[in-house]
C-alpha positions as CSV (number, residue, x, y, z in Angstrom):
1,M,-45.0,49.5,40.3
2,L,-44.2,45.9,41.1
3,S,-43.8,45.1,44.7
4,A,-40.3,43.8,44.0
5,G,-39.5,47.5,44.1
6,L,-36.5,47.5,41.7
7,P,-35.2,51.0,40.9
8,Q,-35.4,51.9,37.2
9,G,-32.4,50.6,35.2
10,T,-31.1,48.3,37.9
11,V,-32.3,45.0,36.3
12,P,-29.4,43.4,34.4
13,K,-30.0,42.0,30.9
14,L,-29.6,38.3,30.8
15,E,-27.0,37.1,28.4
16,R,-27.6,34.0,26.2
17,P,-26.6,31.3,25.4
18,G,-25.7,29.6,28.6
19,P,-27.7,27.8,31.4
20,L,-30.6,30.1,32.1
21,R,-30.8,29.2,35.7
22,E,-27.2,30.3,36.1
23,R,-27.9,33.6,34.5
24,V,-30.9,34.2,36.6
25,Y,-28.9,33.3,39.7
26,E,-26.1,35.7,38.8
27,A,-28.6,38.5,38.1
28,L,-30.4,38.1,41.4
29,L,-27.1,37.9,43.3
30,E,-25.9,41.1,41.7
31,L,-29.2,42.8,42.6
32,I,-28.8,41.6,46.2
33,T,-25.1,42.5,46.7
34,T,-25.6,46.0,45.3
35,R,-28.7,46.3,47.5
36,A,-31.0,47.0,44.6
37,L,-32.9,44.2,46.4
38,R,-32.7,45.3,50.0
39,P,-32.2,43.1,53.1
40,G,-35.6,41.9,54.3
41,Q,-37.3,42.6,51.0
42,H,-40.0,40.1,49.9
43,L,-39.1,38.3,46.6
44,V,-42.1,37.3,44.6
45,E,-41.2,34.7,41.9
46,S,-43.7,35.9,39.3
47,E,-42.6,39.5,39.6
48,L,-38.9,38.7,39.5
49,A,-39.6,36.5,36.4
50,G,-41.4,39.4,34.8
51,H,-38.5,41.8,35.5
52,L,-36.0,39.4,34.1
53,G,-38.1,38.2,31.1
54,V,-38.0,34.6,32.1
55,S,-40.4,31.9,33.4
56,R,-40.8,31.3,37.1
57,Q,-38.9,28.0,37.1
58,P,-35.3,29.4,36.8
59,V,-36.2,32.1,39.3
60,R,-37.4,29.4,41.8
61,E,-34.2,27.4,41.2
62,A,-32.1,30.5,41.7
63,L,-33.9,31.4,44.9
64,Q,-33.3,27.9,46.3
65,R,-29.6,28.2,45.5
66,L,-29.4,31.7,47.1
67,N,-31.2,30.3,50.2
68,T,-28.6,27.5,50.4
69,E,-25.8,30.1,50.2
70,G,-27.4,32.4,52.9
71,W,-28.4,35.3,50.6
72,V,-32.1,34.5,50.7
73,D,-34.4,33.2,53.5
74,L,-37.2,30.9,52.4
75,R,-40.0,31.1,55.0
76,P,-42.8,28.5,55.1
77,A,-46.1,29.9,54.0
78,Q,-44.6,33.3,53.5
79,G,-42.2,33.0,50.6
80,A,-38.6,34.3,49.9
81,F,-37.0,37.3,51.5
82,V,-33.5,38.8,51.1
83,H,-31.5,37.8,54.1
84,E,-31.0,40.4,56.8
85,P,-27.5,40.0,58.1
86,T,-27.0,40.2,61.9
87,E,-24.2,42.3,63.4
88,E,-22.4,39.1,64.4
89,E,-22.5,37.8,60.9
90,A,-21.1,41.0,59.5
91,D,-18.4,41.1,62.2
92,Q,-17.3,37.6,61.5
93,L,-17.1,38.1,57.8
94,L,-15.3,41.4,58.0
95,T,-12.8,40.0,60.5
96,V,-11.9,37.1,58.1
97,R,-11.6,39.7,55.3
98,T,-9.0,41.5,57.4
99,L,-6.9,38.4,57.7
100,L,-7.0,37.6,54.0
101,E,-6.5,41.2,52.8
102,A,-3.5,41.8,55.2
103,E,-1.7,38.8,53.8
104,A,-2.5,39.9,50.3
105,A,-1.0,43.3,51.1
106,R,2.2,41.7,52.5
107,L,2.6,39.5,49.4
108,A,1.8,42.4,47.0
109,A,4.6,44.5,48.7
110,A,7.0,41.6,48.1
111,N,5.9,40.8,44.5
112,A,4.3,43.8,42.8
113,G,6.1,45.4,39.8
114,S,5.8,48.9,38.4
115,A,2.9,47.9,36.1
116,G,0.9,46.5,39.0
117,I,1.5,49.6,41.1
118,A,0.4,51.8,38.2
119,A,-2.8,49.8,37.9
120,L,-3.5,50.4,41.6
121,E,-2.9,54.1,41.2
122,E,-5.3,54.2,38.2
123,L,-8.0,52.5,40.2
124,C,-7.4,54.8,43.1
125,A,-7.8,57.9,40.9
126,R,-11.0,56.4,39.5
127,G,-12.3,55.8,43.0
128,E,-11.5,59.4,44.1
129,S,-13.3,60.7,41.1
130,A,-16.3,58.6,41.9
131,V,-16.4,59.9,45.4
132,A,-16.2,63.5,44.1
133,D,-19.1,62.8,41.8
134,G,-21.2,61.1,44.5
135,D,-21.5,57.9,42.4
136,V,-21.8,55.4,45.2
137,D,-22.3,52.4,42.8
138,L,-19.1,53.2,41.0
139,V,-17.3,53.8,44.3
140,V,-18.3,50.3,45.5
141,A,-17.4,48.7,42.2
142,T,-14.0,50.5,42.1
143,N,-13.3,49.6,45.7
144,A,-13.9,46.0,44.9
145,A,-11.6,46.2,41.8
146,F,-8.9,47.8,43.9
147,H,-8.9,45.1,46.5
148,A,-9.1,42.4,43.8
149,K,-6.0,43.9,42.1
150,V,-4.0,43.8,45.4
151,M,-5.1,40.2,45.7
152,E,-3.9,39.5,42.1
153,L,-0.6,41.2,42.8
154,A,-0.1,38.9,45.8
155,G,0.2,36.0,43.4
156,N,-1.2,33.4,45.7
157,V,-3.9,31.4,43.9
158,V,-5.3,29.8,47.1
159,L,-5.5,33.1,48.9
160,A,-7.3,34.7,45.9
161,E,-9.8,31.8,45.8
162,L,-10.6,32.2,49.5
163,A,-11.0,36.0,49.1
164,G,-13.3,35.4,46.1
165,R,-15.7,33.5,48.3
166,V,-16.2,36.5,50.6
167,D,-16.0,39.2,48.0
168,G,-19.7,39.4,47.3
169,R,-20.5,39.7,51.0
170,V,-17.8,42.4,51.5
171,R,-19.5,44.4,48.7
172,W,-22.9,43.8,50.5
173,Y,-21.6,45.2,53.7
174,Y,-19.6,48.0,52.2
175,T,-22.4,49.5,50.0
176,P,-24.4,51.1,52.9
177,V,-21.2,52.7,54.4
178,A,-19.5,53.7,51.1
179,R,-20.7,57.3,51.3
180,Q,-19.7,57.6,54.9
181,R,-16.3,56.2,54.3
182,G,-15.9,58.6,51.5
183,I,-12.6,60.0,50.5
184,R,-10.9,58.7,53.7
185,S,-11.0,55.2,52.3
186,W,-9.1,56.3,49.2
187,V,-6.5,58.2,51.3
188,E,-5.9,54.8,53.0
189,H,-5.6,53.2,49.6
190,R,-3.0,55.8,48.7
191,E,-1.1,54.9,51.8
192,L,-1.2,51.2,50.9
193,I,0.1,51.9,47.4
194,A,3.0,53.8,48.9
195,A,3.8,50.9,51.2
196,I,3.6,48.4,48.3
197,A,5.8,50.6,46.0
198,A,8.4,50.8,48.8
199,R,8.3,47.0,49.2
200,D,7.6,47.6,52.9
201,E,5.7,44.4,53.8
202,V,5.3,45.3,57.5
203,R,3.9,48.7,56.6
204,A,1.6,47.3,54.0
205,V,0.1,44.8,56.5
206,A,-0.4,47.6,59.1
207,V,-2.1,49.9,56.6
208,M,-4.4,47.2,55.3
209,R,-5.4,46.0,58.8
210,A,-6.2,49.6,59.8
211,H,-8.1,50.2,56.5
212,T,-10.3,47.1,56.9
213,E,-10.8,47.7,60.6
214,H,-12.1,51.3,59.8
215,T,-14.6,49.7,57.4
216,R,-15.7,47.2,60.0
217,R,-16.2,49.9,62.7
218,T,-18.0,52.1,60.2
219,Y,-20.4,49.3,59.4
220,H,-21.3,48.7,63.0
221,D,-21.6,52.5,63.7
222,R,-23.8,53.2,60.6
223,A,-27.1,54.9,60.9
224,P,-30.2,52.7,60.7
225,A,-31.4,52.0,57.1
């Protein structure tokens, strides 16, 4: 077993053609946001290169970029480690997320049509099924897709761009509490769909604010890893 400690089947296949360093970066970012690579875990270039089937150079370049973006910490004479977020970092990110998501909910209530609402209902059913099956990875992915759909229905390109910048970190923080949030999260999603379908902008904002606040509190109250 390599010390990188990746669970069987978690290493994504790198697609080619395309800049290899970009593909390696995307693969490592996915492994970090899904917590296949855990906060604090030592990242050894040679072992990651072996997992991904590439040379060490694109791995080194990817780690440097991830360090710049705050996903990885490069420590002198020690190497690279997955960043361990502080409670303050998480709180700041999840607070900003609430602001963005609440505005998206308001705009979605004003703009969404029947097809968009049906898409939300389909995603919600998929998430409920994933919870019932205990498939945490699918729960997290479907939760992200649901919120992305609300953002799409809002119809504000700038808002969507800003939300896209924090989406990966939201997934990172949501993954360890997805099981604890469980079906309650999807009950809240159903409440949001109802508000959007009724074109009730005030209610949609209130539901989304409460929903994201529940996630923020759950993260802070989570059991130690």
